[in-house]
PDB file of the backbone (N, CA, C, O) and the ligand in Angstrom, with CONECT records:
HET     ZN  A 101       1
ATOM      1  N   MET A   1      59.816-121.512-139.631  1.00  0.00           N
ATOM      2  CA  MET A   1      60.933-122.027-139.210  1.00  0.00           C
ATOM      3  C   MET A   1      61.222-121.550-137.765  1.00  0.00           C
ATOM      4  O   MET A   1      61.873-122.252-136.992  1.00  0.00           O
ATOM      5  N   LYS A   2      60.712-120.308-137.410  1.00  0.00           N
ATOM      6  CA  LYS A   2      61.070-119.841-136.090  1.00  0.00           C
ATOM      7  C   LYS A   2      60.313-120.817-135.111  1.00  0.00           C
ATOM      8  O   LYS A   2      60.883-121.242-134.106  1.00  0.00           O
ATOM      9  N   ASN A   3      59.085-121.146-135.409  1.00  0.00           N
ATOM     10  CA  ASN A   3      58.299-121.910-134.458  1.00  0.00           C
ATOM     11  C   ASN A   3      59.108-123.428-134.217  1.00  0.00           C
ATOM     12  O   ASN A   3      59.104-124.063-133.162  1.00  0.00           O
ATOM     13  N   PHE A   4      59.728-123.779-135.368  1.00  0.00           N
ATOM     14  CA  PHE A   4      60.375-125.199-135.265  1.00  0.00           C
ATOM     15  C   PHE A   4      61.427-125.163-134.227  1.00  0.00           C
ATOM     16  O   PHE A   4      61.672-126.125-133.500  1.00  0.00           O
ATOM     17  N   GLY A   5      62.038-124.032-134.177  1.00  0.00           N
ATOM     18  CA  GLY A   5      63.236-124.143-133.167  1.00  0.00           C
ATOM     19  C   GLY A   5      62.701-124.055-131.746  1.00  0.00           C
ATOM     20  O   GLY A   5      63.279-124.622-130.819  1.00  0.00           O
ATOM     21  N   ILE A   6      61.608-123.348-131.584  1.00  0.00           N
ATOM     22  CA  ILE A   6      61.010-123.182-130.274  1.00  0.00           C
ATOM     23  C   ILE A   6      60.546-124.679-129.903  1.00  0.00           C
ATOM     24  O   ILE A   6      60.876-125.283-128.883  1.00  0.00           O
ATOM     25  N   LEU A   7      59.761-125.128-130.875  1.00  0.00           N
ATOM     26  CA  LEU A   7      59.278-126.596-130.566  1.00  0.00           C
ATOM     27  C   LEU A   7      60.561-127.641-130.207  1.00  0.00           C
ATOM     28  O   LEU A   7      60.430-128.513-129.348  1.00  0.00           O
ATOM     29  N   LEU A   8      61.578-127.487-130.822  1.00  0.00           N
ATOM     30  CA  LEU A   8      62.644-128.139-130.631  1.00  0.00           C
ATOM     31  C   LEU A   8      63.295-128.021-129.316  1.00  0.00           C
ATOM     32  O   LEU A   8      63.859-128.985-128.798  1.00  0.00           O
ATOM     33  N   GLY A   9      63.226-126.777-128.725  1.00  0.00           N
ATOM     34  CA  GLY A   9      63.606-126.628-127.560  1.00  0.00           C
ATOM     35  C   GLY A   9      62.698-127.075-126.494  1.00  0.00           C
ATOM     36  O   GLY A   9      63.130-127.570-125.453  1.00  0.00           O
ATOM     37  N   ILE A  10      61.567-126.925-126.711  1.00  0.00           N
ATOM     38  CA  ILE A  10      60.430-127.429-125.718  1.00  0.00           C
ATOM     39  C   ILE A  10      60.588-129.061-125.510  1.00  0.00           C
ATOM     40  O   ILE A  10      60.557-129.642-124.425  1.00  0.00           O
ATOM     41  N   VAL A  11      60.752-129.615-126.717  1.00  0.00           N
ATOM     42  CA  VAL A  11      60.942-131.089-126.785  1.00  0.00           C
ATOM     43  C   VAL A  11      62.139-131.598-125.961  1.00  0.00           C
ATOM     44  O   VAL A  11      62.170-132.637-125.302  1.00  0.00           O
ATOM     45  N   GLY A  12      63.214-130.600-126.124  1.00  0.00           N
ATOM     46  CA  GLY A  12      64.485-130.937-125.452  1.00  0.00           C
ATOM     47  C   GLY A  12      64.433-130.784-123.884  1.00  0.00           C
ATOM     48  O   GLY A  12      65.104-131.472-123.115  1.00  0.00           O
ATOM     49  N   ILE A  13      63.591-129.842-123.526  1.00  0.00           N
ATOM     50  CA  ILE A  13      63.289-129.577-122.126  1.00  0.00           C
ATOM     51  C   ILE A  13      62.574-130.837-121.451  1.00  0.00           C
ATOM     52  O   ILE A  13      62.880-131.337-120.369  1.00  0.00           O
ATOM     53  N   ILE A  14      61.545-131.249-122.326  1.00  0.00           N
ATOM     54  CA  ILE A  14      60.775-132.405-121.783  1.00  0.00           C
ATOM     55  C   ILE A  14      61.607-133.541-121.615  1.00  0.00           C
ATOM     56  O   ILE A  14      61.574-134.172-120.558  1.00  0.00           O
ATOM     57  N   MET A  15      62.401-133.883-122.617  1.00  0.00           N
ATOM     58  CA  MET A  15      63.231-134.980-122.625  1.00  0.00           C
ATOM     59  C   MET A  15      64.226-134.883-121.497  1.00  0.00           C
ATOM     60  O   MET A  15      64.526-135.943-120.948  1.00  0.00           O
ATOM     61  N   MET A  16      64.806-133.716-121.052  1.00  0.00           N
ATOM     62  CA  MET A  16      65.629-133.715-119.960  1.00  0.00           C
ATOM     63  C   MET A  16      64.757-134.001-118.726  1.00  0.00           C
ATOM     64  O   MET A  16      65.174-134.748-117.842  1.00  0.00           O
ATOM     65  N   MET A  17      63.571-133.423-118.660  1.00  0.00           N
ATOM     66  CA  MET A  17      62.636-133.773-117.457  1.00  0.00           C
ATOM     67  C   MET A  17      62.331-135.124-117.285  1.00  0.00           C
ATOM     68  O   MET A  17      62.272-135.636-116.167  1.00  0.00           O
ATOM     69  N   ILE A  18      62.137-135.723-118.310  1.00  0.00           N
ATOM     70  CA  ILE A  18      61.655-137.309-118.420  1.00  0.00           C
ATOM     71  C   ILE A  18      62.915-138.083-117.777  1.00  0.00           C
ATOM     72  O   ILE A  18      62.868-138.812-116.786  1.00  0.00           O
ATOM     73  N   THR A  19      63.971-137.792-118.497  1.00  0.00           N
ATOM     74  CA  THR A  19      65.452-138.518-118.068  1.00  0.00           C
ATOM     75  C   THR A  19      65.705-138.338-116.652  1.00  0.00           C
ATOM     76  O   THR A  19      65.990-139.277-115.909  1.00  0.00           O
ATOM     77  N   GLY A  20      65.591-137.018-116.242  1.00  0.00           N
ATOM     78  CA  GLY A  20      65.950-136.805-114.725  1.00  0.00           C
ATOM     79  C   GLY A  20      64.910-137.327-113.985  1.00  0.00           C
ATOM     80  O   GLY A  20      65.271-137.793-112.905  1.00  0.00           O
ATOM     81  N   PHE A  21      63.650-137.399-114.244  1.00  0.00           N
ATOM     82  CA  PHE A  21      62.526-137.908-113.533  1.00  0.00           C
ATOM     83  C   PHE A  21      62.758-139.526-113.294  1.00  0.00           C
ATOM     84  O   PHE A  21      62.628-140.080-112.203  1.00  0.00           O
ATOM     85  N   SER A  22      63.108-140.141-114.467  1.00  0.00           N
ATOM     86  CA  SER A  22      63.189-141.617-114.340  1.00  0.00           C
ATOM     87  C   SER A  22      64.380-142.009-113.586  1.00  0.00           C
ATOM     88  O   SER A  22      64.421-143.061-112.948  1.00  0.00           O
ATOM     89  N   TYR A  23      65.405-141.130-113.656  1.00  0.00           N
ATOM     90  CA  TYR A  23      66.626-141.362-112.955  1.00  0.00           C
ATOM     91  C   TYR A  23      66.470-141.222-111.353  1.00  0.00           C
ATOM     92  O   TYR A  23      67.088-141.933-110.560  1.00  0.00           O
ATOM     93  N   ALA A  24      65.541-140.187-110.977  1.00  0.00           N
ATOM     94  CA  ALA A  24      65.299-140.022-109.629  1.00  0.00           C
ATOM     95  C   ALA A  24      64.520-141.078-109.029  1.00  0.00           C
ATOM     96  O   ALA A  24      64.732-141.473-107.882  1.00  0.00           O
ATOM     97  N   THR A  25      63.447-141.631-109.928  1.00  0.00           N
ATOM     98  CA  THR A  25      62.733-142.586-109.479  1.00  0.00           C
ATOM     99  C   THR A  25      63.448-144.072-109.467  1.00  0.00           C
ATOM    100  O   THR A  25      63.131-144.945-108.659  1.00  0.00           O
ATOM    101  N   GLN A  26      64.358-144.213-110.377  1.00  0.00           N
ATOM    102  CA  GLN A  26      65.234-145.441-110.171  1.00  0.00           C
ATOM    103  C   GLN A  26      65.918-145.537-108.820  1.00  0.00           C
ATOM    104  O   GLN A  26      65.924-146.509-108.066  1.00  0.00           O
ATOM    105  N   LYS A  27      66.479-144.383-108.654  1.00  0.00           N
ATOM    106  CA  LYS A  27      67.396-144.153-107.463  1.00  0.00           C
ATOM    107  C   LYS A  27      66.516-144.387-106.167  1.00  0.00           C
ATOM    108  O   LYS A  27      66.976-145.068-105.250  1.00  0.00           O
ATOM    109  N   ARG A  28      65.355-143.873-106.093  1.00  0.00           N
ATOM    110  CA  ARG A  28      64.488-144.068-104.833  1.00  0.00           C
ATOM    111  C   ARG A  28      64.183-145.554-104.682  1.00  0.00           C
ATOM    112  O   ARG A  28      64.118-146.067-103.564  1.00  0.00           O
ATOM    113  N   VAL A  29      63.999-146.238-105.795  1.00  0.00           N
ATOM    114  CA  VAL A  29      63.592-147.716-105.698  1.00  0.00           C
ATOM    115  C   VAL A  29      64.848-148.464-105.183  1.00  0.00           C
ATOM    116  O   VAL A  29      64.662-149.353-104.352  1.00  0.00           O
ATOM    117  N   VAL A  30      66.061-148.202-105.580  1.00  0.00           N
ATOM    118  CA  VAL A  30      67.156-148.953-105.243  1.00  0.00           C
ATOM    119  C   VAL A  30      67.486-148.627-103.764  1.00  0.00           C
ATOM    120  O   VAL A  30      68.073-149.452-103.064  1.00  0.00           O
ATOM    121  N   ASP A  31      67.084-147.357-103.275  1.00  0.00           N
ATOM    122  CA  ASP A  31      67.322-147.127-101.810  1.00  0.00           C
ATOM    123  C   ASP A  31      66.139-147.939-101.034  1.00  0.00           C
ATOM    124  O   ASP A  31      66.423-148.341 -99.906  1.00  0.00           O
ATOM    125  N   ILE A  32      65.068-148.165-101.453  1.00  0.00           N
ATOM    126  CA  ILE A  32      63.931-148.915-100.639  1.00  0.00           C
ATOM    127  C   ILE A  32      64.532-150.486-100.654  1.00  0.00           C
ATOM    128  O   ILE A  32      64.394-151.254 -99.701  1.00  0.00           O
ATOM    129  N   LYS A  33      65.115-150.772-101.709  1.00  0.00           N
ATOM    130  CA  LYS A  33      65.396-152.333-101.910  1.00  0.00           C
ATOM    131  C   LYS A  33      66.731-152.666-101.241  1.00  0.00           C
ATOM    132  O   LYS A  33      67.044-153.857-101.231  1.00  0.00           O
ATOM    133  N   THR A  34      67.571-151.771-100.674  1.00  0.00           N
ATOM    134  CA  THR A  34      68.746-151.825-100.112  1.00  0.00           C
ATOM    135  C   THR A  34      68.600-152.799 -99.027  1.00  0.00           C
ATOM    136  O   THR A  34      67.870-152.501 -98.081  1.00  0.00           O
ATOM    137  N   PRO A  35      69.228-153.969 -99.049  1.00  0.00           N
ATOM    138  CA  PRO A  35      68.997-154.951 -97.907  1.00  0.00           C
ATOM    139  C   PRO A  35      69.710-154.624 -96.889  1.00  0.00           C
ATOM    140  O   PRO A  35      70.783-154.037 -97.029  1.00  0.00           O
ATOM    141  N   GLN A  36      69.161-154.993 -95.587  1.00  0.00           N
ATOM    142  CA  GLN A  36      69.910-154.784 -94.391  1.00  0.00           C
ATOM    143  C   GLN A  36      70.417-156.127 -93.884  1.00  0.00           C
ATOM    144  O   GLN A  36      69.778-157.110 -93.508  1.00  0.00           O
ATOM    145  N   TYR A  37      71.784-155.909 -93.972  1.00  0.00           N
ATOM    146  CA  TYR A  37      72.489-157.270 -93.480  1.00  0.00           C
ATOM    147  C   TYR A  37      72.666-157.551 -91.955  1.00  0.00           C
ATOM    148  O   TYR A  37      72.961-156.667 -91.150  1.00  0.00           O
ATOM    149  N   VAL A  38      72.512-158.528 -91.711  1.00  0.00           N
ATOM    150  CA  VAL A  38      72.836-158.974 -90.175  1.00  0.00           C
ATOM    151  C   VAL A  38      73.656-160.234 -90.204  1.00  0.00           C
ATOM    152  O   VAL A  38      73.625-160.999 -91.168  1.00  0.00           O
ATOM    153  N   ILE A  39      74.426-160.449 -89.080  1.00  0.00           N
ATOM    154  CA  ILE A  39      75.347-161.668 -89.040  1.00  0.00           C
ATOM    155  C   ILE A  39      74.621-162.879 -88.396  1.00  0.00           C
ATOM    156  O   ILE A  39      74.129-162.836 -87.268  1.00  0.00           O
ATOM    157  N   ASP A  40      74.598-163.970 -89.217  1.00  0.00           N
ATOM    158  CA  ASP A  40      74.064-165.213 -88.668  1.00  0.00           C
ATOM    159  C   ASP A  40      75.016-165.762 -87.509  1.00  0.00           C
ATOM    160  O   ASP A  40      76.197-166.022 -87.737  1.00  0.00           O
ATOM    161  N   PRO A  41      74.485-165.908 -86.364  1.00  0.00           N
ATOM    162  CA  PRO A  41      75.304-166.143 -85.186  1.00  0.00           C
ATOM    163  C   PRO A  41      75.991-167.498 -85.279  1.00  0.00           C
ATOM    164  O   PRO A  41      77.011-167.703 -84.622  1.00  0.00           O
ATOM    165  N   VAL A  42      75.442-168.479 -86.111  1.00  0.00           N
ATOM    166  CA  VAL A  42      75.775-169.863 -86.081  1.00  0.00           C
ATOM    167  C   VAL A  42      77.043-169.968 -87.016  1.00  0.00           C
ATOM    168  O   VAL A  42      78.030-170.539 -86.553  1.00  0.00           O
ATOM    169  N   CYS A  43      77.088-169.468 -88.272  1.00  0.00           N
ATOM    170  CA  CYS A  43      78.168-169.595 -89.214  1.00  0.00           C
ATOM    171  C   CYS A  43      78.703-168.359 -89.478  1.00  0.00           C
ATOM    172  O   CYS A  43      79.629-168.368 -90.289  1.00  0.00           O
ATOM    173  N   GLY A  44      78.332-167.146 -88.954  1.00  0.00           N
ATOM    174  CA  GLY A  44      78.925-166.110 -89.178  1.00  0.00           C
ATOM    175  C   GLY A  44      78.786-165.433 -90.672  1.00  0.00           C
ATOM    176  O   GLY A  44      79.482-164.472 -90.999  1.00  0.00           O
ATOM    177  N   MET A  45      77.935-165.960 -91.435  1.00  0.00           N
ATOM    178  CA  MET A  45      77.485-165.393 -92.706  1.00  0.00           C
ATOM    179  C   MET A  45      76.657-164.127 -92.574  1.00  0.00           C
ATOM    180  O   MET A  45      75.948-163.885 -91.597  1.00  0.00           O
ATOM    181  N   LYS A  46      76.810-163.276 -93.712  1.00  0.00           N
ATOM    182  CA  LYS A  46      75.952-162.172 -93.625  1.00  0.00           C
ATOM    183  C   LYS A  46      74.729-162.650 -94.175  1.00  0.00           C
ATOM    184  O   LYS A  46      74.695-163.621 -94.932  1.00  0.00           O
ATOM    185  N   VAL A  47      73.588-161.921 -93.777  1.00  0.00           N
ATOM    186  CA  VAL A  47      72.205-162.678 -94.232  1.00  0.00           C
ATOM    187  C   VAL A  47      71.341-161.403 -94.344  1.00  0.00           C
ATOM    188  O   VAL A  47      71.410-160.476 -93.537  1.00  0.00           O
ATOM    189  N   ASP A  48      70.486-161.439 -95.459  1.00  0.00           N
ATOM    190  CA  ASP A  48      69.548-160.252 -95.740  1.00  0.00           C
ATOM    191  C   ASP A  48      68.374-160.573 -94.794  1.00  0.00           C
ATOM    192  O   ASP A  48      67.730-161.622 -94.818  1.00  0.00           O
ATOM    193  N   LYS A  49      68.164-159.456 -93.895  1.00  0.00           N
ATOM    194  CA  LYS A  49      67.079-159.614 -92.937  1.00  0.00           C
ATOM    195  C   LYS A  49      65.688-159.988 -93.514  1.00  0.00           C
ATOM    196  O   LYS A  49      64.960-160.763 -92.895  1.00  0.00           O
ATOM    197  N   SER A  50      65.318-159.443 -94.690  1.00  0.00           N
ATOM    198  CA  SER A  50      63.869-159.679 -95.213  1.00  0.00           C
ATOM    199  C   SER A  50      63.797-161.227 -95.674  1.00  0.00           C
ATOM    200  O   SER A  50      62.727-161.834 -95.635  1.00  0.00           O
ATOM    201  N   GLU A  51      65.047-161.856 -96.129  1.00  0.00           N
ATOM    202  CA  GLU A  51      65.132-163.193 -96.468  1.00  0.00           C
ATOM    203  C   GLU A  51      65.530-164.244 -95.596  1.00  0.00           C
ATOM    204  O   GLU A  51      65.595-165.422 -95.946  1.00  0.00           O
ATOM    205  N   ALA A  52      65.817-163.787 -94.378  1.00  0.00           N
ATOM    206  CA  ALA A  52      66.489-164.685 -93.458  1.00  0.00           C
ATOM    207  C   ALA A  52      65.475-165.567 -92.491  1.00  0.00           C
ATOM    208  O   ALA A  52      64.297-165.253 -92.319  1.00  0.00           O
ATOM    209  N   TYR A  53      66.042-166.595 -91.950  1.00  0.00           N
ATOM    210  CA  TYR A  53      65.134-167.333 -91.093  1.00  0.00           C
ATOM    211  C   TYR A  53      65.295-166.697 -89.722  1.00  0.00           C
ATOM    212  O   TYR A  53      66.392-166.402 -89.247  1.00  0.00           O
ATOM    213  N   ARG A  54      64.087-166.500 -89.099  1.00  0.00           N
ATOM    214  CA  ARG A  54      64.255-165.775 -87.779  1.00  0.00           C
ATOM    215  C   ARG A  54      63.889-166.665 -86.603  1.00  0.00           C
ATOM    216  O   ARG A  54      63.062-167.575 -86.664  1.00  0.00           O
ATOM    217  N   TYR A  55      64.563-166.327 -85.559  1.00  0.00           N
ATOM    218  CA  TYR A  55      64.057-167.080 -84.192  1.00  0.00           C
ATOM    219  C   TYR A  55      64.457-165.962 -83.194  1.00  0.00           C
ATOM    220  O   TYR A  55      65.461-165.249 -83.192  1.00  0.00           O
ATOM    221  N   LYS A  56      63.247-166.009 -82.225  1.00  0.00           N
ATOM    222  CA  LYS A  56      63.360-165.110 -81.035  1.00  0.00           C
ATOM    223  C   LYS A  56      63.800-165.726 -80.002  1.00  0.00           C
ATOM    224  O   LYS A  56      63.238-166.780 -79.702  1.00  0.00           O
ATOM    225  N   TYR A  57      64.900-165.250 -79.193  1.00  0.00           N
ATOM    226  CA  TYR A  57      65.310-165.822 -78.016  1.00  0.00           C
ATOM    227  C   TYR A  57      65.727-164.607 -76.951  1.00  0.00           C
ATOM    228  O   TYR A  57      66.510-163.692 -77.208  1.00  0.00           O
ATOM    229  N   GLN A  58      65.033-164.812 -75.722  1.00  0.00           N
ATOM    230  CA  GLN A  58      65.490-163.932 -74.737  1.00  0.00           C
ATOM    231  C   GLN A  58      65.087-162.471 -75.259  1.00  0.00           C
ATOM    232  O   GLN A  58      65.906-161.582 -75.026  1.00  0.00           O
ATOM    233  N   GLY A  59      64.003-162.155 -75.887  1.00  0.00           N
ATOM    234  CA  GLY A  59      63.623-160.945 -76.272  1.00  0.00           C
ATOM    235  C   GLY A  59      64.343-160.325 -77.491  1.00  0.00           C
ATOM    236  O   GLY A  59      64.077-159.184 -77.870  1.00  0.00           O
ATOM    237  N   ALA A  60      65.258-161.106 -78.091  1.00  0.00           N
ATOM    238  CA  ALA A  60      66.076-160.560 -79.300  1.00  0.00           C
ATOM    239  C   ALA A  60      65.712-161.604 -80.389  1.00  0.00           C
ATOM    240  O   ALA A  60      65.413-162.788 -80.236  1.00  0.00           O
ATOM    241  N   THR A  61      65.818-160.818 -81.610  1.00  0.00           N
ATOM    242  CA  THR A  61      65.568-161.764 -82.852  1.00  0.00           C
ATOM    243  C   THR A  61      66.875-162.048 -83.452  1.00  0.00           C
ATOM    244  O   THR A  61      67.708-161.147 -83.554  1.00  0.00           O
ATOM    245  N   TYR A  62      67.122-163.310 -83.878  1.00  0.00           N
ATOM    246  CA  TYR A  62      68.315-163.732 -84.436  1.00  0.00           C
ATOM    247  C   TYR A  62      67.865-164.001 -85.849  1.00  0.00           C
ATOM    248  O   TYR A  62      66.697-164.254 -86.147  1.00  0.00           O
ATOM    249  N   TYR A  63      68.943-163.923 -86.759  1.00  0.00           N
ATOM    250  CA  TYR A  63      68.590-164.206 -88.269  1.00  0.00           C
ATOM    251  C   TYR A  63      69.623-165.256 -88.792  1.00  0.00           C
ATOM    252  O   TYR A  63      70.803-165.183 -88.449  1.00  0.00           O
ATOM    253  N   PHE A  64      69.199-166.153 -89.558  1.00  0.00           N
ATOM    254  CA  PHE A  64      69.967-167.309 -90.050  1.00  0.00           C
ATOM    255  C   PHE A  64      69.855-167.323 -91.526  1.00  0.00           C
ATOM    256  O   PHE A  64      68.815-167.038 -92.120  1.00  0.00           O
ATOM    257  N   ASP A  65      71.061-167.695 -92.146  1.00  0.00           N
ATOM    258  CA  ASP A  65      70.903-167.834 -93.649  1.00  0.00           C
ATOM    259  C   ASP A  65      70.186-169.124 -94.125  1.00  0.00           C
ATOM    260  O   ASP A  65      69.811-169.252 -95.291  1.00  0.00           O
ATOM    261  N   ASN A  66      70.025-170.009 -93.239  1.00  0.00           N
ATOM    262  CA  ASN A  66      69.360-171.308 -93.698  1.00  0.00           C
ATOM    263  C   ASN A  66      68.884-172.081 -92.356  1.00  0.00           C
ATOM    264  O   ASN A  66      69.247-171.856 -91.201  1.00  0.00           O
ATOM    265  N   TYR A  67      67.922-173.107 -92.851  1.00  0.00           N
ATOM    266  CA  TYR A  67      67.011-173.721 -91.914  1.00  0.00           C
ATOM    267  C   TYR A  67      67.991-174.617 -90.887  1.00  0.00           C
ATOM    268  O   TYR A  67      67.599-174.757 -89.728  1.00  0.00           O
ATOM    269  N   ASN A  68      69.088-175.142 -91.241  1.00  0.00           N
ATOM    270  CA  ASN A  68      69.924-175.857 -90.471  1.00  0.00           C
ATOM    271  C   ASN A  68      70.596-174.976 -89.269  1.00  0.00           C
ATOM    272  O   ASN A  68      70.738-175.387 -88.117  1.00  0.00           O
ATOM    273  N   CYS A  69      71.006-173.613 -89.779  1.00  0.00           N
ATOM    274  CA  CYS A  69      71.619-172.766 -88.749  1.00  0.00           C
ATOM    275  C   CYS A  69      70.522-172.405 -87.688  1.00  0.00           C
ATOM    276  O   CYS A  69      70.862-172.326 -86.507  1.00  0.00           O
ATOM    277  N   LYS A  70      69.383-172.210 -88.009  1.00  0.00           N
ATOM    278  CA  LYS A  70      68.315-171.950 -87.153  1.00  0.00           C
ATOM    279  C   LYS A  70      68.055-173.045 -86.288  1.00  0.00           C
ATOM    280  O   LYS A  70      67.808-172.771 -85.114  1.00  0.00           O
ATOM    281  N   GLN A  71      68.064-174.185 -86.630  1.00  0.00           N
ATOM    282  CA  GLN A  71      67.789-175.418 -85.817  1.00  0.00           C
ATOM    283  C   GLN A  71      68.948-175.518 -84.806  1.00  0.00           C
ATOM    284  O   GLN A  71      68.751-175.702 -83.605  1.00  0.00           O
ATOM    285  N   SER A  72      70.207-175.381 -85.379  1.00  0.00           N
ATOM    286  CA  SER A  72      71.360-175.553 -84.375  1.00  0.00           C
ATOM    287  C   SER A  72      71.376-174.530 -83.337  1.00  0.00           C
ATOM    288  O   SER A  72      71.736-174.837 -82.200  1.00  0.00           O
ATOM    289  N   PHE A  73      71.002-173.293 -83.637  1.00  0.00           N
ATOM    290  CA  PHE A  73      70.691-172.278 -82.738  1.00  0.00           C
ATOM    291  C   PHE A  73      69.628-172.535 -81.610  1.00  0.00           C
ATOM    292  O   PHE A  73      69.820-172.254 -80.427  1.00  0.00           O
ATOM    293  N   LYS A  74      68.527-173.079 -82.096  1.00  0.00           N
ATOM    294  CA  LYS A  74      67.498-173.329 -81.341  1.00  0.00           C
ATOM    295  C   LYS A  74      67.750-174.462 -80.341  1.00  0.00           C
ATOM    296  O   LYS A  74      67.075-174.487 -79.312  1.00  0.00           O
ATOM    297  N   MET A  75      68.627-175.351 -80.560  1.00  0.00           N
ATOM    298  CA  MET A  75      68.982-176.639 -79.668  1.00  0.00           C
ATOM    299  C   MET A  75      69.981-175.834 -78.731  1.00  0.00           C
ATOM    300  O   MET A  75      69.714-175.909 -77.532  1.00  0.00           O
ATOM    301  N   THR A  76      70.899-175.205 -79.026  1.00  0.00           N
ATOM    302  CA  THR A  76      71.823-174.684 -78.127  1.00  0.00           C
ATOM    303  C   THR A  76      72.157-173.068 -78.386  1.00  0.00           C
ATOM    304  O   THR A  76      73.171-172.628 -78.928  1.00  0.00           O
ATOM    305  N   PRO A  77      71.225-172.432 -77.945  1.00  0.00           N
ATOM    306  CA  PRO A  77      71.481-170.848 -78.330  1.00  0.00           C
ATOM    307  C   PRO A  77      72.574-170.374 -77.432  1.00  0.00           C
ATOM    308  O   PRO A  77      73.252-169.441 -77.864  1.00  0.00           O
ATOM    309  N   GLU A  78      72.877-170.885 -76.190  1.00  0.00           N
ATOM    310  CA  GLU A  78      73.829-170.216 -75.423  1.00  0.00           C
ATOM    311  C   GLU A  78      75.270-170.479 -75.909  1.00  0.00           C
ATOM    312  O   GLU A  78      76.222-169.764 -75.595  1.00  0.00           O
ATOM    313  N   LYS A  79      75.351-171.605 -76.733  1.00  0.00           N
ATOM    314  CA  LYS A  79      76.741-171.975 -77.231  1.00  0.00           C
ATOM    315  C   LYS A  79      77.089-170.909 -78.327  1.00  0.00           C
ATOM    316  O   LYS A  79      78.225-170.457 -78.466  1.00  0.00           O
ATOM    317  N   PHE A  80      75.956-170.528 -79.134  1.00  0.00           N
ATOM    318  CA  PHE A  80      76.400-169.550 -80.109  1.00  0.00           C
ATOM    319  C   PHE A  80      76.668-168.149 -79.704  1.00  0.00           C
ATOM    320  O   PHE A  80      77.461-167.385 -80.255  1.00  0.00           O
ATOM    321  N   LEU A  81      75.816-167.865 -78.538  1.00  0.00           N
ATOM    322  CA  LEU A  81      75.794-166.632 -78.075  1.00  0.00           C
ATOM    323  C   LEU A  81      77.061-166.332 -77.214  1.00  0.00           C
ATOM    324  O   LEU A  81      77.535-165.198 -77.136  1.00  0.00           O
ATOM    325  N   ASN A  82      77.581-167.423 -76.572  1.00  0.00           N
ATOM    326  CA  ASN A  82      78.738-167.271 -75.900  1.00  0.00           C
ATOM    327  C   ASN A  82      80.056-167.218 -76.581  1.00  0.00           C
ATOM    328  O   ASN A  82      81.072-166.785 -76.036  1.00  0.00           O
ATOM    329  N   ASN A  83      80.001-167.667 -77.774  1.00  0.00           N
ATOM    330  CA  ASN A  83      81.108-167.829 -78.653  1.00  0.00           C
ATOM    331  C   ASN A  83      81.149-166.709 -79.635  1.00  0.00           C
ATOM    332  O   ASN A  83      81.950-166.769 -80.569  1.00  0.00           O
ATOM    333  N   LYS A  84      80.320-165.658 -79.492  1.00  0.00           N
ATOM    334  CA  LYS A  84      80.069-164.477 -80.169  1.00  0.00           C
ATOM    335  C   LYS A  84      81.469-163.929 -80.785  1.00  0.00           C
ATOM    336  O   LYS A  84      81.733-163.721 -81.969  1.00  0.00           O
ATOM    337  N   CYS A  85      82.284-163.757 -79.649  1.00  0.00           N
ATOM    338  CA  CYS A  85      83.674-162.976 -79.872  1.00  0.00           C
ATOM    339  C   CYS A  85      84.750-163.827 -80.334  1.00  0.00           C
ATOM    340  O   CYS A  85      85.806-163.343 -80.741  1.00  0.00           O
ATOM    341  N   VAL A  86      84.522-165.128 -80.289  1.00  0.00           N
ATOM    342  CA  VAL A  86      85.537-165.995 -80.647  1.00  0.00           C
ATOM    343  C   VAL A  86      85.288-166.719 -81.940  1.00  0.00           C
ATOM    344  O   VAL A  86      84.128-167.051 -82.184  1.00  0.00           O
ATOM    345  N   ASN A  87      86.222-166.996 -82.779  1.00  0.00           N
ATOM    346  CA  ASN A  87      86.080-167.658 -84.060  1.00  0.00           C
ATOM    347  C   ASN A  87      85.473-169.058 -83.780  1.00  0.00           C
ATOM    348  O   ASN A  87      86.268-169.936 -83.442  1.00  0.00           O
ATOM    349  N   SER A  88      84.259-169.343 -83.873  1.00  0.00           N
ATOM    350  CA  SER A  88      83.499-170.428 -83.344  1.00  0.00           C
ATOM    351  C   SER A  88      84.032-171.777 -84.112  1.00  0.00           C
ATOM    352  O   SER A  88      83.809-172.881 -83.616  1.00  0.00           O
ATOM    353  N   LYS A  89      84.690-171.645 -85.248  1.00  0.00           N
ATOM    354  CA  LYS A  89      84.913-172.774 -86.140  1.00  0.00           C
ATOM    355  C   LYS A  89      85.701-173.991 -85.409  1.00  0.00           C
ATOM    356  O   LYS A  89      85.370-175.174 -85.478  1.00  0.00           O
ATOM    357  N   ASP A  90      86.832-173.455 -84.679  1.00  0.00           N
ATOM    358  CA  ASP A  90      87.571-174.492 -84.068  1.00  0.00           C
ATOM    359  C   ASP A  90      87.269-174.684 -82.661  1.00  0.00           C
ATOM    360  O   ASP A  90      87.993-175.415 -81.985  1.00  0.00           O
ATOM    361  N   THR A  91      86.304-174.117 -82.179  1.00  0.00           N
ATOM    362  CA  THR A  91      85.845-174.115 -80.700  1.00  0.00           C
ATOM    363  C   THR A  91      85.382-175.648 -80.476  1.00  0.00           C
ATOM    364  O   THR A  91      84.626-176.216 -81.263  1.00  0.00           O
ATOM    365  N   ILE A  92      85.869-176.203 -79.420  1.00  0.00           N
ATOM    366  CA  ILE A  92      85.432-177.613 -79.122  1.00  0.00           C
ATOM    367  C   ILE A  92      84.152-177.440 -77.989  1.00  0.00           C
ATOM    368  O   ILE A  92      84.336-176.744 -76.990  1.00  0.00           O
ATOM    369  N   PRO A  93      83.130-177.976 -78.172  1.00  0.00           N
ATOM    370  CA  PRO A  93      82.035-177.860 -77.336  1.00  0.00           C
ATOM    371  C   PRO A  93      82.221-178.295 -75.861  1.00  0.00           C
ATOM    372  O   PRO A  93      82.629-179.444 -75.688  1.00  0.00           O
ATOM    373  N   GLN A  94      82.007-177.630 -74.923  1.00  0.00           N
ATOM    374  CA  GLN A  94      82.314-177.929 -73.569  1.00  0.00           C
ATOM    375  C   GLN A  94      81.271-178.907 -73.037  1.00  0.00           C
ATOM    376  O   GLN A  94      80.118-178.491 -72.920  1.00  0.00           O
ATOM    377  N   LYS A  95      81.542-180.094 -72.722  1.00  0.00           N
ATOM    378  CA  LYS A  95      80.469-181.031 -72.238  1.00  0.00           C
ATOM    379  C   LYS A  95      81.003-182.141 -71.626  1.00  0.00           C
ATOM    380  O   LYS A  95      80.262-183.012 -71.171  1.00  0.00           O
TER     381      LYS A  95
HETATM  382 ZN    ZN A 101      74.208-169.823 -91.217  1.00  0.00          ZN2+
END
């Protein structure tokens, strides 16, 4: 019976180690998968860098949530870059 108690103790320690280990592993996976959000300059939406549409302009990379936003930016990049600080929704295009 003495041995049984020791065995139970060892099993308990092993269980704790496994639980602790799997918890640490899960946490690390979550850290890796944490998405990096950037702002779509066309519509102002938050987009995940790894899933976003990309377009390089004047040495900088811009990210878009969908193809239409990317196309709009491609057509008139200055329009979206100039309106950066303004709420672009109600801005009338100057032309
Ligand atoms: Zn967009």
